[in-house]
C-alpha positions as CSV (number, residue, x, y, z in Angstrom):
1,M,149.5,-101.5,78.8
2,E,151.1,-102.6,82.0
3,Y,153.7,-100.5,83.8
4,L,155.7,-101.1,86.9
5,N,155.6,-98.4,89.7
6,S,158.4,-97.7,92.1
7,R,157.5,-100.8,94.3
8,D,157.4,-103.1,91.2
9,A,153.7,-103.5,91.4
10,K,151.9,-103.8,88.1
11,V,149.8,-100.9,87.1
12,S,147.5,-101.7,84.2
13,D,145.0,-98.9,84.2
14,V,147.5,-96.3,82.9
15,S,147.3,-95.5,79.2
16,S,150.1,-93.9,77.2
17,P,149.6,-90.5,75.5
18,E,149.6,-92.2,72.1
19,E,146.7,-94.3,73.1
20,E,144.7,-91.4,74.5
21,N,144.9,-89.1,71.5
22,E,145.5,-91.1,68.4
23,D,143.6,-88.7,66.2
24,E,145.4,-85.6,67.5
25,Q,147.9,-84.0,65.1
26,R,151.4,-83.8,66.4
27,D,154.4,-81.8,65.3
28,T,156.9,-83.8,63.2
29,L,159.9,-83.0,61.2
30,P,159.8,-83.4,57.4
31,E,161.6,-86.5,56.2
32,D,164.4,-84.5,54.6
33,L,165.2,-82.8,58.0
34,D,165.0,-86.0,60.1
35,V,168.6,-86.8,61.1
36,T,167.6,-90.2,62.5
37,G,167.0,-91.5,59.0
38,L,170.3,-90.1,57.7
39,V,172.4,-92.6,55.8
40,G,175.8,-91.7,54.5
41,P,177.8,-88.5,54.6
42,Y,176.1,-85.1,54.8
43,I,176.4,-83.1,51.7
44,F,176.5,-79.3,52.1
45,P,174.1,-77.4,49.9
46,D,175.8,-75.4,47.1
47,N,175.8,-71.6,47.5
48,S,174.9,-71.2,43.9
49,R,171.3,-71.8,45.0
50,R,171.3,-68.1,46.1
51,R,171.0,-67.1,42.4
52,I,167.5,-68.5,42.2
53,P,166.0,-65.9,44.6
54,G,168.3,-63.3,43.1
55,Y,166.6,-63.8,39.7
56,L,163.2,-63.8,41.3
57,Y,163.9,-60.5,43.2
58,L,165.1,-58.9,40.0
59,L,162.1,-60.1,38.1
60,I,159.7,-58.8,40.7
61,A,161.5,-55.5,41.0
62,A,161.4,-55.0,37.2
63,A,157.7,-55.9,37.1
64,V,156.8,-53.5,39.9
65,F,158.9,-50.7,38.5
66,T,157.4,-51.1,35.0
67,L,153.9,-51.4,36.3
68,T,154.3,-48.3,38.5
69,I,155.7,-46.3,35.6
70,V,152.9,-47.4,33.2
71,V,150.0,-46.9,35.5
72,G,151.3,-43.7,36.8
73,D,150.2,-42.1,40.1
74,S,147.3,-44.1,41.4
75,P,146.1,-44.9,45.0
76,L,147.4,-48.4,44.7
77,L,150.7,-47.9,42.8
78,N,152.6,-44.7,43.6
79,G,156.2,-43.5,43.6
80,G,157.0,-45.3,46.9
81,L,157.0,-48.6,45.1
82,I,159.7,-47.4,42.8
83,I,162.0,-47.0,45.8
84,G,161.0,-50.4,47.0
85,S,161.7,-52.0,43.7
86,V,165.1,-50.4,43.5
87,G,165.8,-51.8,47.0
88,L,164.6,-55.2,45.9
89,A,166.8,-55.0,42.8
90,I,169.9,-54.3,45.0
91,V,169.1,-57.3,47.1
92,G,168.7,-59.4,43.9
93,I,172.0,-58.2,42.6
94,F,173.7,-59.1,45.9
95,H,172.2,-62.6,45.7
96,L,173.5,-63.1,42.2
97,Q,177.0,-62.0,43.0
98,A,177.1,-64.0,46.3
99,G,176.0,-67.2,44.6
100,W,179.4,-68.8,44.6
101,R,179.7,-72.4,43.3
102,L,181.3,-74.5,46.1
103,G,184.4,-76.0,44.5
104,S,185.7,-78.0,47.5
105,D,183.8,-80.1,50.0
106,E,184.7,-80.7,53.6
107,G,186.9,-83.7,52.7
108,D,189.0,-81.6,50.4
109,A,189.2,-78.9,53.0
110,L,190.3,-81.3,55.7
111,V,193.0,-82.6,53.4
112,A,194.2,-79.1,52.6
113,A,194.2,-78.2,56.4
114,T,196.2,-81.3,57.2
115,Q,198.8,-80.5,54.6
116,A,199.1,-76.9,55.8
117,M,199.6,-77.7,59.5
118,G,203.0,-79.2,59.6
119,F,202.2,-81.8,62.2
120,P,200.2,-85.0,62.1
121,V,196.5,-84.2,62.6
122,G,194.3,-86.3,64.8
123,H,190.9,-84.9,65.5
124,A,189.5,-82.2,63.2
125,S,186.2,-80.4,62.7
126,A,185.0,-78.5,59.6
127,Q,182.5,-75.7,59.4
128,L,181.3,-73.8,56.4
129,A,181.2,-70.0,56.9
130,W,181.2,-66.9,54.7
131,R,183.7,-64.0,54.6
132,G,183.8,-60.6,53.1
133,L,181.1,-58.4,51.6
134,R,180.6,-60.8,48.7
135,S,180.0,-63.7,51.1
136,R,182.7,-66.0,49.7
137,P,182.3,-69.5,51.2
138,T,185.2,-70.5,53.5
139,W,185.8,-73.7,55.4
140,R,186.9,-73.2,59.0
141,I,188.9,-76.2,60.1
142,L,189.8,-76.8,63.8
143,V,192.6,-79.4,64.1
144,Y,194.4,-81.1,67.0
145,S,197.7,-83.0,66.7
146,N,197.8,-86.7,66.8
147,E,199.3,-87.2,70.3
148,S,197.3,-88.2,73.3
149,P,196.8,-85.6,74.8
150,P,197.2,-83.3,71.8
151,E,200.3,-81.0,72.0
152,H,199.2,-78.6,69.3
153,R,196.0,-77.2,67.9
154,G,195.3,-75.0,64.9
155,L,192.7,-73.2,63.0
156,V,192.8,-73.1,59.2
157,Y,190.7,-71.2,56.7
158,I,190.2,-72.8,53.4
159,D,188.6,-71.0,50.4
160,G,185.5,-73.0,49.5
161,V,185.7,-71.9,45.8
162,N,189.2,-72.8,44.9
163,G,190.4,-74.8,47.9
164,E,193.4,-72.6,48.7
165,V,194.6,-71.9,52.3
166,V,193.4,-68.4,53.2
167,A,194.9,-68.3,56.7
168,K,196.2,-70.6,59.4
169,Y,197.0,-70.3,63.1
170,V,198.9,-72.9,65.1
171,E,199.7,-72.9,68.8
172,K,200.7,-75.2,71.6
173,N,197.5,-76.6,73.1
174,P,196.7,-74.5,76.2
175,E,194.1,-76.9,77.5
176,I,195.0,-78.8,80.6
177,W,194.5,-82.5,80.1
178,D,194.5,-84.6,83.2
179,A,195.0,-88.3,82.9
180,N,192.4,-88.8,85.8
181,T,189.6,-87.1,84.0
């Protein structure tokens, strides 16, 4: 390959790193994580997937508990595993109860936030978060008014399960917007 150096002279004896080590393995992202190939809107994964590991944790906890009771006190299976299996069962129960099915997507949450604000919304941003001990999914929506520069901004919490407004906060925009910047 030919390259140009800083004085625009052709340099042809330089090879690219790809040419030097074609057989060398390089780190690459899996196809499902590569954002350069993303086509269409992003779909948030449903929280109900938490139930799958919850069932697995309960199954493993029950198997270890049963095996420990049946075998008795042996060097490989002793009473400490009963405590571990109870702890794993508690984690499994938590996963089952925290596996909420997401009832509203970010589009529904943005519409609900716009209706709750009381001013025309310009720019907005949605983020999925969890609240409370039971990890209930909640959309956090940051909105700005439609003026240029925006006069108001607000933060709205929308319940991810039923789409209701949990809380909202509206204020005059304290940011300084200079026309020269």
